[in-house]
Every structure is written in structure tokens, then in C-alpha cells.
MIMARKE-271473 format. One line per field, with one value per atom (N, C-alpha, C, O): residue number from 1; residue in three letters; atom name; z, x, y. Coordinates in Angstrom, 3 decimals, m for minus. Example, Ala and Ser with C-alpha at 12.3 -4.5 7.8 and 13.67 -1.06 7.14 Angstrom:
REM MIMARKE-271473
n <- (1:1:1:1:2:2:2:2)
res <- (ALA:ALA:ALA:ALA:SER:SER:SER:SER)
atom <- (N:CA:C:O:N:CA:C:O)
Z <- (7.800:7.800:7.800:8.465:7.080:7.140:7.870:8.039)
X <- (13.190:12.300:13.200:14.236:12.850:13.670:12.900:13.409)
Y <- (m5.690:m4.500:m3.300:m3.319:m2.250:m1.060:0.030:1.138)
//
This chain:
REM MIMARKE-271473
n <- (1:1:1:1:2:2:2:2:3:3:3:3:4:4:4:4:5:5:5:5:6:6:6:6:7:7:7:7:8:8:8:8:9:9:9:9:10:10:10:10:11:11:11:11:12:12:12:12:13:13:13:13:14:14:14:14:15:15:15:15:16:16:16:16:17:17:17:17:18:18:18:18:19:19:19:19:20:20:20:20:21:21:21:21:22:22:22:22:23:23:23:23:24:24:24:24:25:25:25:25:26:26:26:26:27:27:27:27:28:28:28:28:29:29:29:29:30:30:30:30:31:31:31:31:32:32:32:32:33:33:33:33:34:34:34:34:35:35:35:35:36:36:36:36:37:37:37:37:38:38:38:38:39:39:39:39:40:40:40:40:41:41:41:41:42:42:42:42:43:43:43:43:44:44:44:44:45:45:45:45:46:46:46:46:47:47:47:47:48:48:48:48:49:49:49:49:50:50:50:50:51:51:51:51:52:52:52:52:53:53:53:53:54:54:54:54:55:55:55:55:56:56:56:56:57:57:57:57:58:58:58:58:59:59:59:59:60:60:60:60:61:61:61:61:62:62:62:62:63:63:63:63:64:64:64:64:65:65:65:65:66:66:66:66:67:67:67:67:68:68:68:68:69:69:69:69:70:70:70:70:71:71:71:71:72:72:72:72:73:73:73:73)
res <- (UNK:UNK:UNK:UNK:UNK:UNK:UNK:UNK:UNK:UNK:UNK:UNK:UNK:UNK:UNK:UNK:UNK:UNK:UNK:UNK:UNK:UNK:UNK:UNK:UNK:UNK:UNK:UNK:UNK:UNK:UNK:UNK:UNK:UNK:UNK:UNK:UNK:UNK:UNK:UNK:UNK:UNK:UNK:UNK:UNK:UNK:UNK:UNK:UNK:UNK:UNK:UNK:UNK:UNK:UNK:UNK:UNK:UNK:UNK:UNK:UNK:UNK:UNK:UNK:UNK:UNK:UNK:UNK:UNK:UNK:UNK:UNK:UNK:UNK:UNK:UNK:UNK:UNK:UNK:UNK:UNK:UNK:UNK:UNK:UNK:UNK:UNK:UNK:UNK:UNK:UNK:UNK:UNK:UNK:UNK:UNK:UNK:UNK:UNK:UNK:UNK:UNK:UNK:UNK:UNK:UNK:UNK:UNK:UNK:UNK:UNK:UNK:UNK:UNK:UNK:UNK:UNK:UNK:UNK:UNK:UNK:UNK:UNK:UNK:UNK:UNK:UNK:UNK:UNK:UNK:UNK:UNK:UNK:UNK:UNK:UNK:UNK:UNK:UNK:UNK:UNK:UNK:UNK:UNK:UNK:UNK:UNK:UNK:UNK:UNK:UNK:UNK:UNK:UNK:UNK:UNK:UNK:UNK:UNK:UNK:UNK:UNK:UNK:UNK:UNK:UNK:UNK:UNK:UNK:UNK:UNK:UNK:UNK:UNK:UNK:UNK:UNK:UNK:UNK:UNK:UNK:UNK:UNK:UNK:UNK:UNK:UNK:UNK:UNK:UNK:UNK:UNK:UNK:UNK:UNK:UNK:UNK:UNK:UNK:UNK:UNK:UNK:UNK:UNK:UNK:UNK:UNK:UNK:UNK:UNK:UNK:UNK:UNK:UNK:UNK:UNK:UNK:UNK:UNK:UNK:UNK:UNK:UNK:UNK:UNK:UNK:UNK:UNK:UNK:UNK:UNK:UNK:UNK:UNK:UNK:UNK:UNK:UNK:UNK:UNK:UNK:UNK:UNK:UNK:UNK:UNK:UNK:UNK:UNK:UNK:UNK:UNK:UNK:UNK:UNK:UNK:UNK:UNK:UNK:UNK:UNK:UNK:UNK:UNK:UNK:UNK:UNK:UNK:UNK:UNK:UNK:UNK:UNK:UNK:UNK:UNK:UNK:UNK:UNK:UNK:UNK:UNK:UNK:UNK:UNK:UNK:UNK:UNK:UNK:UNK:UNK:UNK)
atom <- (N:CA:C:O:N:CA:C:O:N:CA:C:O:N:CA:C:O:N:CA:C:O:N:CA:C:O:N:CA:C:O:N:CA:C:O:N:CA:C:O:N:CA:C:O:N:CA:C:O:N:CA:C:O:N:CA:C:O:N:CA:C:O:N:CA:C:O:N:CA:C:O:N:CA:C:O:N:CA:C:O:N:CA:C:O:N:CA:C:O:N:CA:C:O:N:CA:C:O:N:CA:C:O:N:CA:C:O:N:CA:C:O:N:CA:C:O:N:CA:C:O:N:CA:C:O:N:CA:C:O:N:CA:C:O:N:CA:C:O:N:CA:C:O:N:CA:C:O:N:CA:C:O:N:CA:C:O:N:CA:C:O:N:CA:C:O:N:CA:C:O:N:CA:C:O:N:CA:C:O:N:CA:C:O:N:CA:C:O:N:CA:C:O:N:CA:C:O:N:CA:C:O:N:CA:C:O:N:CA:C:O:N:CA:C:O:N:CA:C:O:N:CA:C:O:N:CA:C:O:N:CA:C:O:N:CA:C:O:N:CA:C:O:N:CA:C:O:N:CA:C:O:N:CA:C:O:N:CA:C:O:N:CA:C:O:N:CA:C:O:N:CA:C:O:N:CA:C:O:N:CA:C:O:N:CA:C:O:N:CA:C:O:N:CA:C:O:N:CA:C:O:N:CA:C:O:N:CA:C:O:N:CA:C:O:N:CA:C:O:N:CA:C:O:N:CA:C:O)
Z <- (m0.011:m0.036:m0.130:0.576:m0.793:m1.034:m0.466:m1.132:0.912:1.503:1.274:0.511:2.039:2.047:2.330:1.545:3.549:3.975:2.947:2.759:2.282:1.491:m0.041:m0.776:m0.217:m1.572:m1.352:m2.135:m0.096:0.259:0.209:m0.262:0.726:0.858:m0.511:m0.728:m1.405:m2.647:m3.415:m4.101:m3.295:m3.970:m3.554:m4.343:m2.192:m1.535:m2.163:m2.575:m2.288:m2.902:m4.308:m4.742:m5.170:m6.483:m6.649:m7.471:m5.800:m5.934:m5.379:m5.941:m4.399:m3.820:m4.784:m4.914:m5.515:m6.457:m7.734:m8.332:m7.971:m9.023:m8.767:m9.691:m7.901:m7.412:m7.342:m7.939:m6.589:m6.555:m7.911:m8.143:m8.838:m10.047:m11.035:m12.160:m10.704:m11.781:m13.028:m14.136:m13.008:m14.019:m13.474:m12.290:m14.698:m14.476:m13.401:m13.397:m12.622:m11.753:m12.704:m12.405:m13.682:m14.724:m14.950:m14.837:m15.302:m15.641:m14.566:m14.749:m13.290:m12.065:m11.962:m11.927:m11.920:m11.749:m12.805:m12.464:m14.006:m14.940:m14.843:m15.102:m14.338:m14.094:m12.804:m12.781:m11.792:m10.532:m10.879:m10.146:m11.872:m12.189:m13.125:m12.775:m14.233:m15.201:m14.625:m14.988:m13.626:m12.830:m11.922:m11.691:m11.302:m10.425:m9.029:m8.094:m8.818:m7.711:m6.918:m5.715:m7.827:m7.208:m6.388:m5.266:m7.072:m6.735:m6.005:m5.203:m6.194:m5.604:m4.275:m3.420:m4.190:m3.037:m2.248:m1.023:m2.983:m2.380:m1.803:m0.671:m2.374:m1.722:m0.631:0.463:m0.915:0.178:1.307:2.411:1.210:2.252:2.935:3.676:2.646:3.331:4.971:5.605:5.496:7.050:7.423:8.389:6.619:7.280:6.793:7.506:5.372:4.794:5.317:5.440:5.631:6.020:7.323:7.723:8.122:9.510:9.272:10.154:8.077:7.710:7.335:6.859:7.518:7.029:5.325:4.571:5.061:3.441:2.813:1.984:3.294:2.749:2.281:1.164:3.360:3.400:2.226:1.425:2.275:1.316:m0.116:m1.046:m0.201:m1.541:m2.211:m3.289:m1.222:m1.574:m1.907:m2.794:m1.090:m1.311:m2.700:m3.552:m2.837:m4.199:m5.394:m6.383:m5.310:m6.339:m6.733:m7.913:m5.628:m5.754:m6.347:m7.167:m5.834:m6.313:m7.849:m8.637:m8.311:m9.652:m10.553:m11.689:m10.029:m10.745:m10.757:m11.823:m9.876:m9.824:m10.918:m11.720:m11.018:m12.019:m13.264:m14.210:m13.424:m14.733:m15.396:m16.614:m14.549:m14.968:m14.788:m15.272:m14.109:m13.867:m14.078:m13.342:m14.972:m15.274:m13.852:m13.150:m13.701:m12.559:m12.590:m11.718)
X <- (0.833:0.102:0.792:1.800:0.615:1.362:0.718:m0.062:1.109:0.728:1.686:2.637:1.432:2.296:3.716:4.621:3.907:5.121:6.029:7.214:5.272:5.755:6.230:7.128:5.362:5.676:6.877:7.813:6.659:8.111:9.493:10.517:9.450:10.509:11.063:12.267:10.265:10.411:11.092:12.088:10.545:10.923:12.345:13.221:12.476:13.980:14.841:15.931:14.638:15.456:15.680:16.757:14.685:14.949:15.949:16.865:15.699:16.533:18.084:19.096:18.093:19.510:20.331:21.551:19.476:20.136:20.676:21.740:19.728:20.176:21.433:22.242:21.608:22.846:24.001:25.056:23.789:24.952:25.266:26.427:24.267:24.732:24.903:25.141:24.792:25.002:23.935:24.472:22.751:21.851:20.588:20.251:19.798:18.646:17.595:17.606:16.814:15.847:14.774:14.415:14.423:13.493:14.061:13.289:15.463:16.020:16.038:15.816:16.306:16.205:14.788:14.552:13.875:12.588:12.106:11.293:12.530:12.088:12.732:12.121:14.358:14.911:14.224:14.129:13.776:13.308:11.828:11.274:11.203:9.899:10.030:9.541:10.616:10.692:11.283:10.862:12.370:12.681:11.895:12.119:10.915:9.957:10.397:9.756:11.577:12.182:11.109:10.845:10.669:9.752:8.552:8.377:7.607:6.514:6.675:5.793:7.618:7.841:8.642:8.454:9.520:10.358:10.422:10.318:10.581:10.932:9.451:9.519:8.203:7.221:6.718:6.346:6.708:6.201:7.182:6.712:8.469:9.458:9.796:10.775:8.837:9.196:9.177:9.865:8.334:8.304:9.590:10.075:10.301:11.718:12.835:13.704:12.704:13.912:14.082:15.217:12.966:13.197:13.759:13.965:14.059:14.737:16.235:17.008:16.674:17.979:18.732:18.068:20.053:20.756:20.380:19.994:20.573:20.453:21.492:21.212:22.751:23.785:23.493:23.668:23.034:22.718:21.652:21.858:20.510:19.493:19.866:19.391:20.804:21.272:21.994:21.752:22.975:23.844:22.978:23.224:22.050:20.985:20.405:20.471:19.847:19.067:19.944:19.530:21.441:22.056:22.502:22.534:22.889:23.090:22.056:22.277:20.756:19.654:19.468:19.082:19.647:19.568:20.408:20.040:21.642:22.911:22.307:22.395:21.790:21.337:20.116:20.047:19.369:18.169:18.552:17.787:19.890:20.293:19.762:19.584:19.467:19.151:20.201:20.148:21.113:22.323:23.686:23.892:24.705:25.709:26.687:26.769:27.348:28.346:29.508:30.377)
Y <- (m1.148:0.004:1.093:1.075:2.126:3.387:4.656:5.336:4.976:6.026:7.017:6.847:8.271:9.528:9.205:9.490:8.562:8.002:7.324:7.597:6.362:5.345:5.953:5.542:6.991:7.607:8.684:8.851:9.400:10.279:9.418:9.914:8.102:7.218:6.887:7.029:6.467:6.104:7.170:6.939:8.350:9.491:9.889:10.243:9.787:9.823:8.705:9.103:7.679:6.671:6.692:6.283:7.173:7.368:8.585:8.559:9.657:10.796:10.425:10.843:9.726:9.275:8.353:8.458:7.348:6.530:7.431:7.273:8.346:9.029:9.931:10.024:10.429:11.188:10.153:10.367:9.000:8.068:7.403:7.066:7.190:6.670:7.398:6.959:8.748:9.775:9.595:9.581:9.479:9.164:9.709:9.715:10.261:11.150:10.151:8.920:10.930:10.282:9.372:8.234:9.973:9.322:8.071:7.118:7.790:6.435:5.587:4.390:6.090:5.317:4.684:3.476:5.711:5.125:4.133:3.273:4.188:3.365:1.923:0.886:2.022:0.727:m0.016:m1.244:0.766:0.042:m0.354:m1.173:0.137:m0.130:m1.293:m2.367:m1.193:m2.441:m3.802:m4.900:m3.609:m4.762:m5.398:m6.586:m4.764:m5.161:m4.914:m5.394:m4.109:m3.802:m2.636:m2.616:m1.835:m1.004:m1.315:m0.839:m2.252:m2.699:m4.101:m4.404:m4.888:m5.985:m6.051:m6.917:m5.089:m4.953:m3.556:m3.489:m2.593:m1.304:m0.786:m0.308:m0.808:m0.394:m1.412:m0.988:m2.697:m3.683:m3.733:m4.006:m3.515:m3.449:m2.216:m2.130:m1.068:0.157:0.264:1.063:m0.612:m0.764:m0.948:m0.360:m1.856:m2.205:m1.345:m0.842:m1.220:m0.450:1.011:1.470:1.758:3.075:3.334:4.479:2.099:2.199:2.143:2.515:1.676:1.708:3.034:3.955:3.178:4.381:4.565:3.671:5.703:6.082:5.153:4.288:5.415:4.582:3.086:2.599:2.532:1.241:0.803:m0.109:1.600:1.567:1.727:1.074:2.705:3.044:1.781:1.239:1.474:0.172:m1.193:m2.010:m1.213:m2.478:m2.366:m3.252:m1.220:m0.939:m1.128:m1.733:m0.501:m0.672:m2.020:m2.370:m2.871:m4.348:m5.175:m6.066:m4.796:m5.563:m4.998:m5.862:m3.894:m3.477:m4.196:m4.495:m4.514:m5.306:m6.699:m7.309:m7.211:m8.775:m8.633:m9.565:m7.825:m7.816:m7.551:m7.737:m7.043:m6.729:m5.598:m5.584:m4.526:m3.228:m2.231:m1.101:m2.663:m1.873:m2.527:m3.491:m2.187:m2.959:m2.756:m1.748:m3.996:m4.154:m3.137:m3.166)
//
């Protein structure tokens, strides 16, 4: 379920990944969406993920994107 807090967290993650990976936010969003990470992992796992540090979450998402093949190693 996407409420205001979840939406804010997803937006924060997309923005943080865009900065970390040096790619546009729209590209990060498209990669997360097309790989299933957005709706199958990030949103459902909000309750747990938002308790971790930003650095941990960005690293976790970057590694998951590599595993899913939407980001080169």
C-alpha cells in the first residue's frame, strides 16, 4: 500500500540513487519499475527499509538492480 510516507521514501530513494549513480531520476524510476524492484520490493518493504541508513538502502538497491540486470556491474 502506497501512503504518503511510502511515496516520500520512494521519491527519496530514486533521488538518492540518481545522485549515487549519476543518472537521471526518470531513468532510475524506469529501471526500478521495469525490474520489479519498485512494486515487488521497495514499496512492500518500506516498513523495514526506512529504518536503515540512507547509505545502506542505496547500496542495497544498487546491488539489487545489478542482480536484476538493469544496472551494469
